[in-house]
FITIMI-152313 format. One record per residue: x, y, z of N, C-alpha, C in turn; residue in one letter. Coordinates in steps of 0.02 Angstrom, whole numbers, plus 32768, in hexadecimal, padded with zeros to 4 digits. Example, Ala and Ser with C-alpha at 12.3 -4.5 7.8 and 13.67 -1.06 7.14 Angstrom:
FITIMI-152313
82947EE4818682677F1F818682947F5B8186a/82827F90816282AC7FCB816582858002818As/
END
This chain:
FITIMI-152313
80297FC48000800080008000802B803F8000x/8068803B801F80928076802480A8808E7FDFx/80AA80607FAD80C080727F6B8088808F7F40x/804A808A7F58801280A47F32800C80F07F3Bx/7FF981137F067FEC815A7F0B7FAD81657F36x/7FA881A07F547F7181AD7F827F2D81A57F60x/7F2681BC7F217EE481B87F027ECE81707EF8x/7EFE81427EED7EEB80FB7EE67ED680DE7F29x/7EF880F37F5E7EE480DC7FA17E9D80F47FB2x/7E8E81327FA07E4C814D7FAE7E1781287F85x/7E26811B7F457DF680F77F1B7DE980B17F37x/7E1E808F7F4D7E15804C7F6B7DE980517FA9x/7DF780827FD47DCE808C800F7D85809A7FFEx/7D7A80C27FC97D3780D37FB47D1180957F9Cx/7D32806D7F717D1280317F567D027FFE7F8Dx/7D327FF37FBA7D277FC57FF17CEF7FDE801Fx/7CEC802080297CB7803C80537C7280328034x/7C6D803A7FF27C2D802F7FD07C187FE67FD6x/7C477FB87FC97C387F707FCD7C227F5E8015x/7C497F7780467C397F69808C7BF47F85809Fx/7BE37FC080857BA27FDE80947B697FB58078x/7B707F9D803B7B3C7F73801D7B347F318044x/7B6C7F14805A7B687ED680817B447EE380C3x/7B577F1880E57B387F2881257AEE7F39811Fx/7ADA7F5380E47A937F6280D87A697F2380D8x/7A877EEA80CB7A627EAB80C67A717E7B80FFx/7A907E9581347AA07E6D816F7A787E8881AAx/7A5A7E5C81D07A357E73820B7A637E98823Bx/7A517ED4824B7A797EFE82787AB47F1E8256x/7ABB7F1482147AF57F2F81F07AF57F7A81EDx/7ABA7F9781E17AB67FE081DC7AC88001821Fx/7AB07FE382557AC17FFD82977B0B7FF882A6x/7B297FC082907B717FB7829B7B997FEC8277x/7B877FFA82387BAB802D82127BA280718232x/7B64808082467B5780C182657B7B80CB82A7x/7B81809582CE7B9F809B83117BEB80948311x/7C06806982E57C4C805782EA7C77806A82AEx/7C59807A82767C7F808B823A7C7A80D68229x/7C3C80EF82277C30813582147C568168823Fx/7C5E815D82807C82818F82A87CC8819E8290x/7CEB816D82737D2F817A825B7D2E81AA821Fx/7CFA81A581F57CF381D581BF7CE5821B81D9x/7CBB821F820D7CAB8260822A7CE98280824Ax/7D128256826A7D50827082887D7D828E8253x/7D82826C821A7DAC828581E37D9382C881C9x/7D5182CE81BF7D34830D81A77D3F834381DBx/7D368333821B7D41836482507D88837E8250x/7DB8835182447DFE836682427E0C83968208x/7DEE838781CF7DF683B481957DD583F781A1x/7D9983F681C07D77843581D07D9E845B8205x/7DBF843682337DE5845682687E1B8485824Cx/7E3B846F82157E72849881FA7E5C84C581C1x/7E1B84C181AD7E0484EA81747E0885358185x/7DF0854881C07DEF858F81D37E3585AB81DBx/7E61858B82037EA685A682077ECA85A581C4x/7EB9857581997ED9857281587EC485AD812Dx/7E8485BD812C7E6C85F681057E8C8636811Fx/7E8D863F81617EA9867B817F7EF38682816Ex/7F19864C817A7F62865081707F7486568126x/7F53862E80FB7F66862D80B47F55866E8091x/7F1B868B80A27F0886CB80837F3787038099x/7F45870880D97F71873D80F27FB8873480D5x/7FCF86F580D4801186E880B7801286F9806Dx/7FDC86E680497FDA86F580027FDB873F7FF3x/7FB78766801C7FB587AE80107FF887CF8021x/801587BC805A805587DB806D808D87C7803Ex/8088878D801F80BB87787FEE80B787A17FAEx/807D87BF7FA2807587E77F64809E88277F66x/80A888427FA380D1887E7FAD80B388BE7F91x/807F88B77F68806288F27F46801688ED7F47x/7FF589207F627FAC891F7F677F8A891C7F23x/7FA9893A7EF17F8A893B7EAE7F8388F47E92x/7FAF88C67EA77FAB88817E907F6D885E7EABx/7F5788737EE77F1C88557F057EDF88637EDAx/7ED788A17EC47E9F88B47E997EA2888C7E59x/7EDC88867E3C7EE488627DFD7ED088197E05x/7EEA87F97E397EDB87B27E447E9287A87E57x/7E7887D57E817E3387CE7E997E0087D47E61x/7E0988067E357DDA880F7DFE7DDC87D47DCEx/7E1787BB7DC07E1D87807D937DFA87437DB2x/7E0787397DF37DEB86FF7E157D9F87007E14x/7D8287387E2A7D39873C7E2D7D1A873A7DE8x/7D3A875A7DB87D20875A7D737D1E87147D56x/7D5386ED7D5F7D5486A97D457D23867C7D6Ax/7D1F86837DAC7CF0865C7DD37CA886687DBBx/7C9686A67DB17C5286B67D9B7C45869D7D54x/7C7886A27D2A7C70868B7CE57C6486407CE2x/7C8A86197D097C8085D07D087C3E85BD7D28x/7C2785E47D597BE685D57D787BAD85DF7D47x/7BB086147D207B7C861F7CEC7B7C85E67CB9x/7BB885D07CA57BBD85987C767B9D855A7C94x/7BAA854D7CD47B8F85127CF57B4385137CF7x/7B27854D7D097ADD85527D0C7ABF85497CC7x/7ADE85667C947AC585607C4F7AC785177C38x/7AFC84F27C497B0084AB7C377AC784857C59x/7ABB84937C997A8684727CBD7A42847E7C9Fx/7A3284BD7C8F79F184CD7C7279E984AE7C2Dx/7A1E84AE7C057A1A84907BC27A0B84457BC8x/7A2B84237BF77A2083DB7BFF79DA83CB7C16x/79C383EE7C4A798283DD7C67794983EE7C38x/795184217C0F791D84317BDE791E84027BA2x/795783E27B97795C83B17B607944836C7B76x/795C83557BAF794B83127BC7790583107BE6x/78F083467C0778AF834C7C2778A183127C57x/78CB83097C8B78C382D07CB7788482D27CE2x/7867830D7CED782C83127D1777EA83097CF3x/77EC83097CB177AE83027C8B779782BA7C8Cx/775782AF7CA0773B826C7C9F774D82417CDBx/776582607D11777482387D4D7733821C7D69x/773081DA7D7876F281BC7D9276DC81DB7DD4x/769A81E27DDB767E82007E18768C81D57E55x/768D81937E4C769981687E8676E081717EA2x/770F817F7E767754818C7E8C775781CD7EB4x/773482007E9B773282407EBE771382387F04x/76DC82117F0776BB82057F4776E781E07F78x/770D81AE7F5F773B818A7F8A776F81B87FA9x/778A81E37F7F77BE82117F9677A082437FC8x/7763825B7FBA7743828A7FE87737826A802Cx/7720822A802C77138208806A775381FB8092x/778881EA806D77C781DA808F77E3821680B2x/77DC8252809377FB828E80B077C882BE80CDx/778A82A580DA775582D180F2776782F18135x/778882CB8160779982E581A277E482F281ABx/780682FA8173784F83048176785E834C818Dx/787B835281C8788A839581E278C283B681BAx/78EC838E8199792283AA8171790983D7813Ax/78D483C1811778B783E980E1789C842B80FDx/787684268134785984638152789084938168x/78C68478818478FD84A3819B791E84C78160x/792784A48128794684C380EE791A84FB80D2x/78D984F180D178AB852480B978AD856180E7x/78AE8555812978B0858C815978F085B48152x/79298590814B796A85B28145796D85DC8105x/795485C080CE795685E4808F792886218091x/78ED861980AF78BD865080B478DA868980DDx/78FE86788113791D86AB813D795186D28115x/797786B080EC79A986D280C2798886FE808Ex/795186E68072792E870B803D790D874A8059x/78F08745809578CA877C80B378F787AF80D7x/793787A180DB796487CD81007972880F80DCx/79638814809D79708850807779A18845803Fx/799E886F800B79C988647FD07A13886B7FDDx/7A26889280107A6D889D801E7A868877805Bx/7A5D884880747A72882380B07AB087FA80A3x/7AB587DE80667AF087B780557B3087E08059x/7B2A882180467B63884E804C7B73885D8095x/7B3F886980BD7B49887781047B6B883C8127x/7B5887FF81137B7287C481347BBD87B98129x/7BDA87DC80F87C2287D580EB7C4B87F58122x/7C30882981427C56885081727C46883981BAx/7C76881A81DC7C6987FF821F7C6B88358255x/7C42882B82887C44885882C27C70883A82F9x/7C7987F982F67CA387D683277CC7879E8302x/7D0787A682F47D2B877582CB7D31873382EFx/7D32873383317D3786F383567CF686CB834Ex/7CBE86EE834B7C7F86CC833E7C7F86B082F7x/7C9D86D582C87CA386BD82837CCD867D8281x/7D02867A82A97D2B863E82AC7D02860382C6x/7CDC861082FB7CB485DA83197C8085C082E9x/7C5F85ED82C57C2A85DA82967C4485C78251x/7C8685CD82477CA685BE82077C8585E581CEx/7C79862681DA7C5B865281A77C9386668176x/7C97864081407CD1864581147CDA868B80F4x/7CA486A980DE7CAA86EB80BF7CC4871E80F0x/7CAD871B812E7CC4874981617D0E873D8172x/7D2286FE81747D6886EE81827D9487068148x/7D7C86FC810B7DA1871380D07DA9875F80D1x/7D73878380E27D7787CC80E67DAA87E1811Bx/7DA887C181567DD687D2818C7E1E87C58176x/7E2A878C81557E6E877C813F7E8787AE810Bx/7E5B87C180DC7E6E87F380AA7E7E883580CCx/7E55884880FC7E5D888781207EA188888145x/7EAF885281697EEE884D818E7F29884E815Ex/7F25882881277F5B882480F77F6B886880D8x/7F36888C80C57F3F88CE80A77F5F88FF80D9x/7F4888FC81177F648928814B7FAD89188159x/7FBF88D98156800688C6815F803188E38127x/801688E680EB803B890580B48043895080BFx/800E896F80DB800E89B880E2803D89D0811Ax/804789A8814D807189C0818580BB89B68177x/80CC899581418113898D8130812F894A8145x/816189338120817B88EF812A819A88E6816Fx/81BD8919818781E1891281C781B089098201x/817C89348204814A892F823A812088F08234x/811588D981F780E988A081EC810D885D81F6x/814F885F81F98177882281F9816387EF822Fx/815A8803826F814787D182A1810687AC8291x/80D487D2827B809387B3826D8094878A822Cx/80B687A281F980BB877B81BB80E1873A81C7x/8114873E81F2813987018203810C86CE8226x/80E086E8825280B186BB8275808386988244x/806586BE8217803686A081E88059867381B5x/8095868381A280BB8656817680C886138199x/80DB861781D880E785DA81FF80A685B38209x/807085D68218802F85B68221801A859281E2x/802585B181A9801385928169803A8551815Fx/807B8552816F80A485168168808D84DE8197x/807B84F181D4806384C082058022849F81EEx/7FF484C881D67FB484AE81BF7FBD847F8183x/7FE9849181557FF58466811C801484238132x/803E84248166805883E68181802183BD81A1x/7FF083DF81C07FB683BC81DC7F90839781A4x/7F8B83B7816A7F69839781317F8D83568120x/7FCF8358811D7FF5831B810E7FE582E3813Ex/7FE382F3817F7FD782C081B27F9082A681AFx/7F5F82D481A67F1982BF81A37F0D82938167x/7F2F82A2812F7F24827D80F17F3C823480F6x/7F66822581267F7C81E0812F7F4281B2813Fx/7F0E81CE815E7ED381A681707E9B81AA813Cx/7EA781CF81057E7281DB80D57E52819B80B8x/7E79816980A37E59812D80867E29810A80B7x/7E3C810880F77E1280E781297DD481118138x/7DDE815381397DA5817F81467D73817D810Dx/7D8C817B80CF7D60817680957D3881358097x/7D5980FF80AC7D3580BF80B57CFA80C880E4x/7D0580E9811C7CD080F3814D7C9981218132x/7CAD815681107C7C818580F57C4F816480C0x/7C6D813E80937C47811F805E7C1980E88079x/7C3080C180A97C06808E80C77BC980AE80E7x/7BD380E781097B9B810A81297B6B812780F6x/7B84813F80BD7B59815A80897B2C8123806Cx/7B4980E8805F7B2480B280407AEB8099806Cx/7AF6809380AE7AC1807980D97A8880AA80E2x/7A9180E980CB7A5D811B80D27A278113809Dx/7A3480EB80687A0580E5803179EC809D802Dx/79AC8095803F798F8052803E794F804D8014x/793B80837FF578FE80837FCC791280867F83x/7922804C7F68793C80477F247909805D7EF0x/78C9804F7EFD7895805E7ECB789280A97EBDx/789080D17EF1788D81197EE878CC81337EC5x/790681177EDA7944812D7EBB7944811E7E70x/792980E57E5C792680D47E1578F781037DEFx/78C181187E10789281477DEF78B3818A7DE3x/78E2819C7E0D790381DD7E06794581D87DE0x/7951819D7DC2799181917DA1799D81C27D67x/796A81D27D40797281FD7D07798682447D1Dx/7966825B7D527978829D7D6D79C1829E7D85x/79D3826A7DAB7A1882667DC57A4A82607D8Cx/7A37823A7D597A6482317D1F7A6E82737CFBx/7A39829B7CF77A3C82DD7CD77A6E830A7CFCx/7A6A830A7D3F7A9883327D677ADF83187D5Ex/7AE782D67D5F7B2A82B97D597B4B82CA7D17x/7B2582C57CE07B4082D67C9E7B54831F7C9Cx/7B2B834A7CB97B3C83927CBB7B7D839E7CE1x/7B86837B7D187BC483847D3F7C01836A7D19x/7BF883337CF57C2F83197CCC7C41834A7C95x/7C0E83687C767C1B839A7C427C4083D67C5Ex/7C2F83EA7C9C7C5184237CBB7C9A84147CC8x/7CA883D77CDE7CEE83C37CE67D1283C57CA3x/7CEE83B27C6E7D0A83B77C2A7D1D83FF7C19x/7CF3842E7C2E7D0284757C237D4484887C46x/7D4B84717C847D8984807CAA7DC684637C86x/7DC084267C6E7DF984067C4D7E0C842A7C0Dx/7DDA84447BEA7DE8846C7BAE7E0E84AC7BC0x/7DF784CD7BF67E18850A7C0D7E6084FC7C22x/7E6B84C47C457EAE84B27C5A7EDB84A57C1Ex/7EC184817BED7EE9846F7BB27EF784AC7B86x/7EC584D57B7C7ECC850E7B4D7EF385477B6Cx/7EE385587BAA7F0285947BC77F4385877BEBx/7F4685517C137F8385447C397FB385167C14x/7F9C84F87BDC7FC684CB7BB47FDC848E7BDBx/7FB384797C0C7FC2843D7C327F9584037C1Bx/7FAC83C67C247F85838C7C117F4983837C3Fx/7F0C837C7C237ED183707C4D7ED883327C78x/7EF682FC7C5D7EFE82BF7C847F2E82CA7CBEx/7F6382F07CB27F9283017CE87F6D83297D1Ex/7F4583587D097F1F83827D387EF283577D63x/7ECD83287D447EA082FD7D6A7EC582D17D9Bx/7EFF82B87D867F27828D7DB37F3E82B47DF0x/7F5482F17DE57F6F83197E1D7F39832F7E4Ex/7EFE833D7E357EC983587E5F7E9B83207E7Ax/7EA582E27E647E7782AC7E747E6E829F7EBFx/7EA282A27EE97E9582987F317E6382CB7F4Dx/7E6783097F387E37833C7F4F7DF2832D7F34x/7DED83167EF57DAC83057ED87D8C82CB7EFEx/7DB382987F0E7D99825E7F307D8282707F77x/7DA7829B7F987D9182B27FDA7D5382DD7FD6x/7D4F83067FA37D13832F7F987CD683027F8Ex/7CDF82CC7F697CA9829C7F5D7C94827B7F9Ex/7CC4826A7FC87CB5824680067C968273803Bx/7CAD82B1803F7C9782DE80757C5D830B8062x/7C52831680217C1F834580097C29838B8024x/7C67839D80327C7683DF804F7CB683FA8031x/7CAF8431800B7CEB84507FEF7D1484738026x/7CF38486805E7D1784A580957D43847180B7x/7D28843580C37D4F840180E27D8883EA80B5x/7D7D83EE80737DB083D880437DE4840E8036x/7DD6844C804A7E028484803A7E4B847A804Cx/7E5B846080877EA3845680967EC684298064x/7EA483F4804F7EC283C6801F7EC583E67FDAx/7E90840B7FC77E90842E7F877ECB845D7F82x/7ED784837FB77F0F84B37FB67F51848F7FB0x/7F5884577FD47F9684317FD17FA384167F8Bx/7F6F83FB7F6B7F7783DF7F287F8584157EF4x/7F62844D7EF97F6A84827EC87FAF84A27ECCx/7FC684AD7F0A800684CF7F128041849F7F08x/803D84647F25807684367F248079840B7EE5x/803F83FF7EC5803E83D07E8D802A83EF7E4Ax/800084227E4C7FEF84447E0D801F847D7DFDx/804784927E2E807984C57E228061850C7E27x/802785177E47800E855B7E508034857C7E8Ax/804C85B97E7F807185DD7EB1804785E57EF1x/806985E17F2A804785E37F6A801C86217F74x/8033865B7F5D800C86987F677FCC86987F3Ex/7FCC86757F057F9086707EDD7F60863C7EFBx/7F7A86017F0C7F5185CC7F297F3385E47F6Bx/7F5A86097F937F4386217FD37F0B86547FCEx/7F0686757F957ED086A67F8A7E9586877F65x/7EA286657F2E7E6D864E7F027E4486167F21x/7E6485E67F407E4085AB7F587E1285B87F94x/7E2785DC7FC87DF885EC7FFE7DBC86147FE5x/7DC886437FB87D9086697F9B7D6386397F73x/7D81860D7F4C7D5B85DF7F237D3085AF7F4Cx/7D4985997F857D23856B7FB07CE2858B7FC8x/7CDF85CD7FC57CA385F17FDC7C78860A7FA2x/7C9786277F6F7C7086487F3B7C6A861F7EFBx/7C9385EB7EF37C9185C47EB57C6C85837EC1x/7C2E857F7EAA7C0485447EB37BE9852E7E6Fx/7C1585217E3F7BFE85107DFC7BD384D27DFBx/7BE9849D7E1D7BC3845F7E1F7B7F84697E3Fx/7B7F848F7E767B40849C7E997B1284C77E70x/7B2D84F97E4D7B0485257E247AE684FF7DE8x/7B0D84D27DCA7AF384A87D947AB9847F7DADx/7AC284637DE87A8D843B7E077A4F84657E15x/7A5884A57E297A1F84D17E3679F284D57DF8x/7A1284E27DBE79EC84E97D8179C584AB7D70x/79E684717D7479C484327D62798D84227D95x/799C84287DD5796C84177E09792E84447E06x/793984857DFD790184B47DFB78D284A57DC1x/78EE849A7D8678C4848B7D4B78A484477D52x/78C884167D6D78AC83D37D78786E83D67DA5x/787483FA7DDD783C84017E0B780184237DE9x/780F84577DC177D884787D9E77B8844A7D6Ax/77E084217D4977C483F27D18779383C27D39x/77A083B17D78777683817D9B773883A17DBAx/774183D87DE0770983F37E0776F284397DF3x/7718845C7DC8770484A17DB6771A84AF7D6Ex/770084897D3D771584917CF7770684D57CDAx/76D384F77CF576C1853A7CDA76F7856E7CEAx/7723855E7D187758858D7D29779585897CFCx/7794855A7CCD77CE85517CA177CF85837C68x/77DC85C17C7977E185F57C46782A86077C3Bx/783786267C02787C863A7BF27894866F7C23x/7867869C7C37787A86D07C67788E86B27CAAx/786886817CC2787886617D0278BC863E7CFFx/78CC86227CC5790C86007CC0794786317CBEx/793B866C7CA3796E86A17CA7797886B77CF0x/794086BB7D15794486CD7D5C796B86987D82x/796086597D70798486227D9179CF862B7D89x/79E6863E7D4D7A2D86487D417A49867E7D6Fx/7A2686B77D727A3E86EE7D9B7A3C86DE7DE5x/7A0586C07DFC79FE86B17E437A2F867B7E5Ax/7A3886477E317A6786117E427AAE862C7E47x/7ABF865C7E1B7B01867B7E1C7B0C86A17E5Ex/7ADA86C97E707AE086F17EAD7ADC86C57EECx/7AB286927EEA7AAA86667F257AE9863E7F33x/7B1086317EFE7B4D86097F077B82862F7F2Ex/7B7F86717F2B7BB0869B7F4E7B9F869C7F99x/7BCC86827FC17BC0868180097B9986458021x/7B8786187FF47B6585DB800A7B9585B18033x/7B7B859280677BA6856A80937BC3852F806Cx/7C05852580767C2784EE80527C2284AE807Ax/7BE4849A808A7BD7845E80B37BA284348091x/7B9B83F380A77B6983C880887B2383E58089x/7AFE83DD80527AB783F0804B7AAB843B804Ax/7ADF846480457AD484AC803F7AAE84BB7FFEx/7AB584907FCC7A93849A7F8C7A48849B7F93x/7A2C84777FC479E484767FCE79CB84BB7FE2x/79F184DC800F79DE8520802479E0854F7FE8x/7A15854A7FC07A1B85737F8479E185667F55x/79CC85277F4F799685157F22795485367F36x/794785387F78790B85597F90790C85A37F7Ex/794585C37F85794C860A7F74793E86147F29x/795A85E77F00794F85EC7EB7790585E47EA6x/78E485B37EC4789D85A77EB5787285E17ECDx/788185FC7F07785A86347F20786286727EF4x/789C86797ED478A986B47EAA787D86B57E6Bx/7864867B7E56783986797E1A77EF86717E2Cx/77E0867A7E6C779A86777E81777E86317E87x/77A886017E95779185BC7E9E776085B97ED8x/7726859A7ED076F385987F05770F857B7F46x/7704859F7F7D7720858A7FBD770585477FD3x/76C685387FC476A984F97FDA76C684BC7FB6x/76E784C97F7C770584937F56774F84887F67x/776B84B67F8E77B384B07F9E77C5846E7FC1x/77A0845A7FF677B1841B801777AE83E07FE7x/777C83E07FBA777683AA7F8977B083AB7F59x/77C283E77F4177F983ED7F12783A83D57F2Fx/784883E87F6F788683D17F8E788583867F9Cx/784A836C7FAE784583247FBB785482FC7F7Cx/784483187F41785182F57F02789B82E57EF9x/78C683147F0E790D830B7F01793582F77F3Fx/791482F67F79793882EA7FB7795882A57FB9x/793782747F9A794F822F7F9E799482277F7Dx/79A0824E7F4979E082467F257A0E82827F2Ex/79FD82AD7F5E7A2582EA7F667A6B82DB7F7Ex/7A7382AB7FAD7AB5829F7FC97AE782867F96x/7AD682527F6E7B08823D7F3C7B1782737F08x/7AE4829B7EF67AF082D17EC77B1983097EE7x/7B0E83137F287B3683447F4D7B8083307F4Cx/7B8D82F07F527BD282D77F507BF182E57F0Bx/7BCA82DA7ED77BE382E57E927BEF832F7E84x/7BC183597E997BC883A17E897C0083C17EB1x/7C1083A67EED7C4883C07F137C8A83B37EEEx/7C8E837A7ECB7CC9836B7EA37CD383A17E6Ex/7C9C83B67E4F7CA083EB7E1B7CB5842D7E3Bx/7C9A843D7E757CAC847B7E977CF8847E7EA4x/7D1384487EBF7D5A84457ECF7D8584477E90x/7D6F84227E5C7D9484237E1C7D9484697DFEx/7D5C848C7E047D5984D07DEA7D8884FF7E0Fx/7D8D84F77E517DBC85207E787E0385167E60x/7E1684D77E567E5A84C87E3F7E6784E37DFAx/7E3584DE7DCE7E3D84F77D897E4885427D88x/7E1E85667DAD7E2485AF7DAF7E6785C47DCEx/7E7D85A07E017EBE85AF7E1F7EF685A97DEBx/7EF385757DC17F26856D7D8D7F2285A47D59x/7EE485B77D467EDB85EC7D147EF6862E7D2Dx/7EE486407D6B7EFB867F7D887F47867E7D8Fx/7F6286467DA67FAB86417DAD7FCE86487D6Ax/7FB386297D367FD0862E7CF47FCE86767CDAx/7F9786987CE67F8F86DD7CCE7FBF870D7CF1x/7FD486FA7D2D800387257D54804B870D7D50x/805786D87D29809B86BD7D2480B186997D62x/8082867C7D888092865B7DC7807E86117DC7x/808085F27D8C807385AB7D8680B585887D78x/80CB855E7DA6810D853F7DA1810984FB7D7Ex/813F84EA7D5C814084AB7D368155846F7D60x/8177847B7D97819184437DBF817884467E07x/813884387E12811F84377E57814084007E7Fx/8144840C7EC0816783DB7EEA813583AD7F0Cx/8148836C7F16811C833E7F39812183457F84x/80F383267FA880F883267FF080FA82DE8009x/80F082D3804A80FB8291806880CF825A804Cx/8093826B803380688234801B806082367FD0x/808F82537FAC808F82507F6380AE820E7F4Dx/809981F67F1280B181B57EFB80FB81B67EE9x/811881F07EDC815E81F47ECA818B820B7F05x/816F820D7F408193822B7F7881D382057F87x/81CF81C37F87820A819C7F99824481A97F68x/823381AF7F27826681BC7EF5828682017F00x/825C82327F0E827482767F1982A0827A7F57x/828982577F8C82AD82597FCC82F282377FC4x/
END
């Protein structure tokens, strides 16, 4: 096993976890055993990644800004980053809408299937909570999203892992360190540089347990799905989302090949551990430490670029989730509100999904909250919202896993593009302790 590359170890863990989950689903007491004795190890792994996500964002952003030495470079990098992120998000939503209007997965869905789904999720508090959360965000006012960027208590932001507020604070601190001069800033910049190195070493150590954690996570995911009939009825919808996500990854590979002149296969190989973890955890925030390590150490993106682009991307770049918004919204309308399928409403979906993706929590099932916001923006009947969400709730988790892969891949792609545009993309990235070539290098 020591000679295997990390991505192969993770794939093996994933496959064994799926097989083990299916076996336990058919053994008396198997589901309870997985939930009590296997799943906790996956949760511990995710907790460890989340533990270092906040200090990593803080340290990497401040380090990246202070390394620039010039405030004008921040504006240059920031505008490029946000512009590319928004551009790819619009492309993702357009792909989703084109697919769902072509395939029409919601047209002709049997009434008995709809009734089964409604009955299964009739008393699901999760759906009600998502609707309440989305409504609160919608009713807060048009500029509430802007207000939420500015923290009143940064320690509270750390506790709540409010990524946009942490990013703002890090940018603010980094800019002020540049303004006070290198000599005065030296003690604090040294601290954050050291903190960044420590956190990256933590990533190396945590990743040693990744294959075993992925086994636990996948086994727990499999035992959660026991209603095969409903899943088969929703297969066309899920397939539509999956194809859209694959097409979006194709867009990234084209951008990598055309703009950065790098091999798409090489790109996928280098970023694959982060993709596999994104699939297992359904959280781009939890995957962020690994994404940063892969992008900087293996894709050759300069540290100051990776430290700026990736933390911002984990919060504002939700291409996979936005693509899913378009497909899910139209699918729900095809089933329960076909009269709402107008060209104007679909244009509103593009704009709302783009805005909703900015500041959306980078955690599992955040897409459901965004979907409610998108549906409410086009006047979707409130009484049909629980039914609409129940339609897709059964397959949301596996699709959430897939769209998180796209989100993370998009972050890495944009980081390479920005680095290339600034002349900060290196040809010889260095491996770390769990790279497949480490022994040879050492």
